[in-house]
LUMKE-238297 format. One line per field, with one value per residue (C-alpha): y, z, x; residue in three letters; residue number from 1. Coordinates in nm, 3 decimals. Each point is the difference from the previous one (the first is absolute). Layout:
BEGIN
north = (Y, ...)
up = (Z, ...)
east = (X, ...)
rest = (ALA, ...)
nr = (NUM, ...)
END
This chain:
BEGIN
north = (-1.635, -0.167, 0.205, -0.105, 0.040, 0.176, -0.200, 0.204, -0.184, 0.085, 0.083, -0.024, 0.277, 0.175, 0.358, 0.262, 0.071, 0.284, 0.254, 0.175, 0.374, 0.152, 0.350, 0.159, 0.106, 0.365, 0.026, -0.274, 0.023, 0.048, -0.279, -0.361, -0.233, -0.126, -0.376, -0.212, -0.309, -0.231, 0.216, -0.056, -0.315, 0.171, 0.282, -0.210, -0.285, 0.158, -0.258, -0.276, 0.194, 0.023, -0.378, 0.017, 0.211, -0.201, 0.016, -0.290, 0.161, -0.133, 0.221, -0.004, 0.148, -0.348, -0.107, 0.309, 0.149, -0.163, 0.087, 0.154, 0.233, 0.106, 0.081, 0.189, 0.205, 0.067, 0.115, 0.245, 0.121, 0.094, 0.147, 0.227, 0.121, 0.076, 0.170, 0.258, 0.020, -0.137, -0.222, 0.106, -0.120, -0.360, -0.067, 0.145, -0.216, -0.312, 0.079, 0.072, -0.338, -0.173, 0.140, -0.219, 0.240, -0.188, -0.319, 0.185, 0.101, -0.352, -0.135, 0.245, 0.034, -0.344, -0.011, 0.332, 0.044, 0.110, 0.353, 0.077, -0.169, 0.250, 0.286, -0.141, -0.046, 0.353, 0.145, -0.211, 0.112, 0.357, -0.071, -0.161, 0.294, 0.246, -0.206, 0.009, 0.373, 0.072, -0.240, 0.063, 0.360, 0.206, 0.313, -0.182, -0.265, 0.091, 0.332, -0.009, 0.348, -0.074, -0.343, 0.152, 0.242, -0.288, -0.220, 0.287, 0.029, -0.367, 0.061, 0.261, -0.274, -0.231, 0.291, 0.070, 0.350, -0.032, 0.299, -0.009, 0.060, -0.321, -0.212, 0.094, -0.308, -0.356, -0.146, 0.252, -0.077, -0.372, 0.057, 0.205, -0.295, -0.253, 0.221, 0.067, -0.376, -0.063, 0.250, -0.203, -0.299, 0.175, 0.224, 0.318, -0.176, -0.230, 0.286, 0.194, -0.306, -0.043, 0.366, -0.028, -0.304, 0.177, 0.307, -0.216, -0.149, 0.347, 0.119, -0.304, 0.068, 0.353, -0.122, -0.255, 0.269, 0.225, -0.278, -0.065, 0.365, 0.025, -0.350, -0.140, -0.331, -0.082, -0.035, -0.359, -0.286, 0.083, 0.357, -0.125, -0.240, 0.277, 0.211, -0.299, -0.092, 0.323, 0.040, -0.343, 0.106, -0.354, 0.130, 0.123, -0.362, -0.086, 0.286, -0.127, -0.337, 0.140, 0.150, -0.278, -0.267, 0.214, -0.008, 0.252, -0.053, 0.200, 0.019, 0.045, -0.362, 0.006, -0.347, 0.102, 0.310, -0.216, -0.240, 0.286, 0.138, -0.337, -0.063, 0.347, -0.068, -0.334, 0.145, 0.303, -0.191, -0.266, 0.287, 0.136, -0.330, -0.032, 0.361, -0.010, -0.047, 0.271, 0.245, -0.076, 0.078, 0.324, 0.104, 0.005, -0.060, -0.047, -0.375, -0.216, -0.177, 0.322, 0.150, -0.309, -0.004, 0.363, -0.017, -0.315, 0.060, -0.351, -0.168, 0.000, -0.374, 0.041, 0.276, -0.220, -0.287, 0.230, 0.118, -0.353, -0.094, 0.301, -0.079, -0.362, 0.113, 0.222, -0.300, -0.191, 0.293, 0.029, -0.368, 0.007, 0.294, -0.132, -0.329, 0.189, 0.171, -0.332, -0.088, 0.298, 0.005, 0.360, -0.062, 0.334, -0.008, -0.352, 0.110, 0.296, -0.212, -0.253, 0.286, 0.142, -0.338, -0.001, 0.334, -0.125, -0.332, 0.146, 0.267, -0.263, -0.211, 0.299, 0.125, -0.333, 0.043, 0.375, 0.167, 0.338, -0.021, -0.157, 0.200, 0.092, -0.173, 0.238)
up = (-5.780, -0.056, 0.057, 0.272, -0.040, 0.302, 0.186, 0.218, 0.297, 0.040, 0.344, 0.189, -0.061, 0.334, 0.046, 0.113, 0.368, 0.122, 0.192, 0.289, -0.003, 0.342, 0.128, -0.112, 0.246, -0.079, 0.159, 0.026, 0.214, -0.211, 0.174, -0.073, 0.050, 0.358, -0.030, 0.219, 0.151, -0.253, -0.287, 0.075, -0.212, -0.284, 0.013, 0.045, -0.237, -0.291, -0.254, 0.180, -0.069, -0.369, -0.037, 0.004, -0.316, -0.302, -0.359, -0.218, -0.329, -0.128, -0.029, -0.375, 0.047, 0.095, -0.360, -0.169, 0.214, 0.082, 0.298, -0.243, -0.135, 0.352, 0.077, -0.328, 0.084, 0.354, -0.139, -0.237, 0.287, 0.215, -0.288, -0.105, 0.357, 0.042, -0.339, 0.117, 0.349, 0.166, 0.223, 0.133, 0.350, 0.058, 0.248, -0.240, -0.281, 0.218, 0.091, -0.364, -0.115, 0.282, -0.133, -0.312, -0.236, -0.300, 0.125, 0.034, -0.366, -0.111, 0.205, -0.112, -0.366, -0.078, -0.373, -0.121, -0.169, 0.211, -0.146, 0.090, 0.335, 0.066, -0.080, 0.250, 0.274, -0.049, 0.037, 0.310, 0.139, -0.045, 0.176, 0.298, 0.034, -0.011, 0.270, 0.215, -0.061, 0.128, 0.296, 0.118, -0.084, 0.315, -0.202, -0.180, 0.233, 0.104, -0.189, -0.289, -0.136, -0.028, -0.149, -0.263, -0.109, -0.057, -0.179, -0.221, -0.129, -0.097, -0.178, -0.227, -0.132, -0.074, -0.155, -0.229, 0.143, 0.138, 0.145, 0.059, 0.375, 0.042, -0.098, 0.309, 0.188, -0.069, 0.028, -0.256, -0.239, 0.038, -0.086, -0.305, -0.122, 0.053, -0.154, -0.313, -0.055, 0.076, -0.265, -0.264, 0.045, 0.082, -0.170, 0.134, 0.103, 0.228, 0.136, 0.096, 0.185, 0.174, 0.101, 0.157, 0.199, 0.126, 0.091, 0.213, 0.171, 0.073, 0.136, 0.227, 0.130, 0.095, 0.156, 0.213, 0.113, 0.087, 0.205, 0.170, 0.088, 0.146, 0.151, -0.166, -0.146, -0.258, 0.115, -0.125, -0.158, -0.333, 0.019, 0.088, -0.296, -0.233, 0.100, 0.005, -0.358, -0.104, 0.269, -0.078, -0.362, -0.105, -0.289, -0.167, -0.031, -0.155, -0.248, -0.093, -0.110, -0.335, -0.131, 0.151, -0.178, -0.308, 0.029, 0.033, 0.191, 0.124, 0.372, -0.071, 0.090, 0.348, 0.091, -0.097, 0.220, 0.291, -0.060, -0.004, 0.325, 0.176, -0.126, 0.122, 0.341, 0.036, -0.076, 0.227, 0.294, -0.024, 0.014, 0.310, 0.183, -0.092, 0.095, 0.320, 0.251, -0.162, -0.005, 0.359, 0.109, -0.200, 0.129, -0.343, -0.024, -0.377, 0.023, -0.024, 0.328, 0.195, -0.158, 0.092, 0.353, 0.055, -0.166, 0.181, 0.326, -0.039, 0.086, -0.253, -0.051, -0.075, -0.249, -0.169, -0.021, -0.164, -0.245, -0.094, -0.054, -0.225, -0.204, -0.045, -0.109, -0.260, -0.135, -0.037, -0.187, -0.225, -0.091, -0.066, -0.241, -0.169, -0.071, -0.186, -0.221, -0.085, -0.181, -0.236, -0.332, -0.007, -0.007, 0.136, 0.293, 0.088, -0.016, 0.224, 0.254, 0.018, 0.046, 0.283, 0.171, -0.047, 0.178, 0.291, 0.042, -0.064, 0.263, 0.244, -0.027, -0.018, 0.336, 0.150, -0.119, 0.004, 0.290, -0.070, 0.287, 0.259, 0.313, 0.096, 0.299, 0.271)
east = (1.730, -0.337, -0.310, -0.239, -0.375, -0.139, -0.263, -0.231, -0.142, -0.368, -0.126, -0.326, -0.250, 0.051, -0.109, 0.254, 0.016, -0.218, 0.205, -0.162, 0.061, 0.061, 0.054, 0.320, 0.267, 0.056, 0.342, 0.260, 0.314, 0.310, 0.184, 0.071, -0.294, -0.027, -0.026, -0.221, 0.160, -0.168, 0.131, 0.370, 0.028, -0.184, 0.253, 0.316, -0.084, -0.192, 0.114, -0.191, -0.319, 0.083, -0.006, -0.382, -0.005, -0.114, 0.119, -0.114, 0.107, 0.335, 0.308, 0.067, 0.347, 0.121, -0.063, 0.145, 0.277, 0.334, 0.220, 0.247, -0.268, -0.094, 0.364, 0.029, -0.308, 0.122, 0.335, -0.168, -0.219, 0.303, 0.198, -0.286, -0.058, 0.371, 0.017, -0.255, 0.153, -0.313, 0.214, 0.337, 0.084, 0.110, -0.282, -0.257, 0.137, -0.029, -0.362, -0.078, 0.135, -0.188, -0.327, 0.035, -0.174, 0.141, -0.161, -0.331, 0.002, 0.095, -0.289, -0.269, 0.106, 0.146, -0.079, 0.139, 0.342, 0.296, 0.022, -0.361, 0.044, 0.280, -0.237, -0.250, 0.260, 0.130, -0.349, -0.065, 0.335, -0.113, -0.332, 0.171, 0.239, -0.293, -0.171, 0.313, 0.042, -0.351, 0.025, 0.356, 0.087, -0.059, -0.074, -0.284, -0.140, -0.353, 0.014, -0.250, 0.081, 0.372, -0.067, -0.229, 0.273, 0.242, -0.254, -0.119, 0.357, -0.007, -0.331, 0.162, 0.227, -0.293, -0.193, 0.299, 0.012, 0.351, 0.182, 0.375, -0.019, -0.201, 0.299, 0.199, -0.114, 0.129, -0.351, -0.130, 0.285, -0.071, -0.367, 0.099, 0.209, -0.281, -0.268, 0.207, 0.030, -0.367, -0.107, 0.181, -0.231, -0.331, -0.254, -0.158, -0.323, 0.197, 0.208, -0.316, -0.127, 0.334, 0.024, -0.344, 0.108, 0.311, -0.206, -0.231, 0.306, 0.142, -0.337, -0.022, 0.352, -0.102, -0.325, 0.185, 0.244, -0.292, -0.162, 0.332, 0.050, -0.352, 0.029, -0.312, -0.104, -0.272, -0.360, -0.031, 0.186, -0.162, 0.130, 0.349, 0.002, -0.115, 0.302, 0.236, -0.078, 0.169, 0.267, 0.146, 0.079, -0.096, -0.207, 0.319, 0.115, -0.337, 0.044, 0.346, -0.135, -0.118, 0.327, 0.210, -0.205, -0.064, -0.379, -0.284, -0.323, -0.296, -0.078, -0.372, -0.080, -0.160, 0.125, 0.352, -0.025, -0.114, 0.287, 0.251, -0.144, 0.015, 0.355, 0.098, -0.153, 0.174, 0.342, -0.042, -0.147, 0.272, 0.248, -0.175, 0.047, 0.367, 0.075, -0.210, 0.281, 0.212, -0.291, -0.096, 0.356, 0.003, -0.344, -0.166, -0.376, -0.037, -0.057, -0.314, 0.081, 0.042, -0.313, -0.203, 0.139, -0.093, -0.342, -0.110, 0.187, 0.138, 0.328, 0.282, -0.047, -0.371, 0.076, 0.261, -0.251, -0.257, 0.266, 0.103, -0.365, -0.055, 0.314, -0.102, -0.348, 0.163, 0.192, -0.328, -0.156, 0.307, -0.016, -0.374, 0.023, 0.316, -0.176, -0.272, 0.257, 0.161, -0.322, 0.032, 0.187, 0.128, 0.373, 0.125, -0.244, 0.113, 0.363, -0.077, -0.190, 0.283, 0.245, -0.214, 0.017, 0.378, 0.023, -0.214, 0.181, 0.344, -0.055, -0.126, 0.316, 0.235, -0.125, 0.104, 0.359, 0.062, 0.176, -0.158, -0.246, 0.224, 0.080, 0.354, 0.146, 0.116)
rest = (MET, PRO, LYS, SER, LYS, ARG, LYS, ILE, ILE, LYS, SER, LYS, ASN, ASN, LYS, PRO, THR, GLU, TRP, LYS, GLU, VAL, SER, ARG, ILE, GLU, LYS, LEU, PRO, LYS, THR, ASN, VAL, ILE, LEU, GLN, SER, ASN, ASP, ILE, ASN, THR, PHE, ASN, GLU, PRO, HIS, LYS, ILE, LEU, GLU, SER, LEU, LYS, CYS, ASP, ILE, PRO, LEU, ARG, ALA, ARG, ASN, TYR, ILE, SER, LYS, GLU, GLU, VAL, LEU, LYS, THR, GLU, LYS, HIS, CYS, CYS, GLU, TRP, ALA, LYS, LYS, PHE, GLU, LEU, ILE, GLU, LYS, LYS, THR, THR, ASN, LYS, GLU, PHE, LYS, GLY, SER, LYS, PHE, GLY, LEU, LEU, ILE, CYS, TYR, ILE, PHE, PRO, THR, ILE, PRO, PHE, GLU, ARG, ARG, CYS, LEU, ALA, ILE, ASP, PHE, PHE, ASN, TRP, LEU, PHE, PHE, VAL, ASP, ASP, LEU, ILE, ASP, ASN, ASN, GLU, SER, LEU, LYS, GLY, LYS, PRO, GLU, GLU, ILE, LYS, ILE, VAL, LEU, ASP, LYS, PHE, LYS, THR, ILE, LEU, ASP, ASP, ASN, LEU, GLN, SER, GLU, VAL, LEU, GLN, ASN, PRO, ILE, ALA, ILE, ALA, LEU, TRP, ASP, VAL, TRP, ALA, ARG, MET, LYS, LYS, ILE, THR, ASN, GLU, ALA, TRP, ARG, ILE, LYS, PHE, ARG, ASN, THR, ILE, SER, LEU, TYR, PHE, GLU, ALA, CYS, CYS, LEU, ASN, ALA, GLN, ASN, GLU, SER, SER, ASN, LYS, ILE, PRO, ASN, SER, VAL, GLU, GLU, TYR, ILE, LYS, ILE, ARG, ARG, ASN, SER, GLY, ALA, VAL, MET, THR, SER, PHE, ASN, LEU, ILE, GLU, PRO, LEU, LEU, GLY, ILE, GLN, ILE, SER, TYR, ASP, ASN, LEU, GLU, LEU, GLN, ASN, LEU, MET, ASP, TYR, CYS, ASN, ASP, HIS, ILE, CYS, LEU, ILE, ASN, ASP, LEU, TYR, SER, LEU, LYS, LYS, GLU, LEU, ILE, GLU, GLY, ASP, VAL, ASP, ASN, ILE, VAL, ILE, VAL, LEU, GLN, ARG, LEU, ASN, GLN, SER, SER, LEU, GLN, GLU, ALA, VAL, ASN, TYR, SER, VAL, GLU, LEU, ILE, ASN, ARG, ARG, MET, ILE, GLN, ILE, GLN, ASP, ILE, ALA, ASN, LYS, PHE, ASN, LEU, GLU, ASN, GLU, GLN, ASN, ILE, ASN, LYS, TYR, VAL, ASN, ALA, LEU, LEU, ASP, VAL, VAL, VAL, GLY, SER, PHE, TYR, TRP, HIS, LYS, LEU, SER, GLY, ARG, TYR, SER, THR, LYS, LYS, LYS)
nr = (1, 2, 3, 4, 5, 6, 7, 8, 9, 10, 11, 12, 13, 14, 15, 16, 17, 18, 19, 20, 21, 22, 23, 24, 25, 26, 27, 28, 29, 30, 31, 32, 33, 34, 35, 36, 37, 38, 39, 40, 41, 42, 43, 44, 45, 46, 47, 48, 49, 50, 51, 52, 53, 54, 55, 56, 57, 58, 59, 60, 61, 62, 63, 64, 65, 66, 67, 68, 69, 70, 71, 72, 73, 74, 75, 76, 77, 78, 79, 80, 81, 82, 83, 84, 85, 86, 87, 88, 89, 90, 91, 92, 93, 94, 95, 96, 97, 98, 99, 100, 101, 102, 103, 104, 105, 106, 107, 108, 109, 110, 111, 112, 113, 114, 115, 116, 117, 118, 119, 120, 121, 122, 123, 124, 125, 126, 127, 128, 129, 130, 131, 132, 133, 134, 135, 136, 137, 138, 139, 140, 141, 142, 143, 144, 145, 146, 147, 148, 149, 150, 151, 152, 153, 154, 155, 156, 157, 158, 159, 160, 161, 162, 163, 164, 165, 166, 167, 168, 169, 170, 171, 172, 173, 174, 175, 176, 177, 178, 179, 180, 181, 182, 183, 184, 185, 186, 187, 188, 189, 190, 191, 192, 193, 194, 195, 196, 197, 198, 199, 200, 201, 202, 203, 204, 205, 206, 207, 208, 209, 210, 211, 212, 213, 214, 215, 216, 217, 218, 219, 220, 221, 222, 223, 224, 225, 226, 227, 228, 229, 230, 231, 232, 233, 234, 235, 236, 237, 238, 239, 240, 241, 242, 243, 244, 245, 246, 247, 248, 249, 250, 251, 252, 253, 254, 255, 256, 257, 258, 259, 260, 261, 262, 263, 264, 265, 266, 267, 268, 269, 270, 271, 272, 273, 274, 275, 276, 277, 278, 279, 280, 281, 282, 283, 284, 285, 286, 287, 288, 289, 290, 291, 292, 293, 294, 295, 296, 297, 298, 299, 300, 301, 302, 303, 304, 305, 306, 307, 308, 309, 310, 311, 312, 313, 314, 315, 316, 317, 318, 319, 320, 321, 322, 323, 324, 325, 326, 327, 328, 329, 330, 331, 332, 333, 334, 335, 336, 337, 338, 339, 340, 341, 342, 343, 344, 345, 346, 347, 348, 349, 350, 351, 352, 353, 354, 355, 356, 357, 358, 359, 360, 361, 362)
END
């Protein structure tokens, strides 16, 4: 298929919104959010809100990925999960297919060969199953000490310090498979960087569980975003860009670091909006909308509006920095920046189509 040159639409030079920090609520009720009358539509029709989210960067997957390739990737996704007994029940299998994880990988990594795309989808599969394990397992949910024990076992695999008793869990065995394949296409410098990223993700998972157990929220939006950048595990996808594309770069460039942070924020905050209804029903508070509502004592609708504004500001900042990189001649950096944009845009459109964050009808 013909390649399409990405055109970045430049935006007005608007400054980011200033967020007012208010007193923190020390103790929150562990119940579902009580909605005000004007919040009912926000709760029942969340997808109408999402129409105001902006994404002016084109989805390159449309020029690289055919429907047949998406189906092929989805098929591999299910076969790998079944191979390691990560999905068993019929209902679980249906929900898994509805999540469209194969489509996600096609969207965010549209230019990589199928074999490496399979490696990416298998790692993402593993991440999603870890996320579900922490969120849905009653023996772990809201229990940071127990979560740390489980995650530390996964770390031994990544540290190549494997002990036989670790491989008693299907999720651990699946990680062992993915990591063995990753090591074939990476060097030790990359693996150190990747281990550090995973460690930050694990630490954020434990911190969120600790906040949940003590029923606390961050002191400010900035503090929430700082935690969310790690708890979303988005940085792992940024790390994967190098081995998947066969390039090496340095993260020392300040503008590149800012771009990665803004891309990370956009992906995580988009996820917060799509998962809002589900998290409200389950009584979770790890969501930008809920944090804003509590900090500012605002309505749910007002908090959603603030969130949408922040996300759209992030898109402006992403475009502005990406335009600067397009003026440079360093080929690997340009490849990496374009790949970052693929991850952002691919995630944006995947959330529109995935059933992962839909709520079950009773």
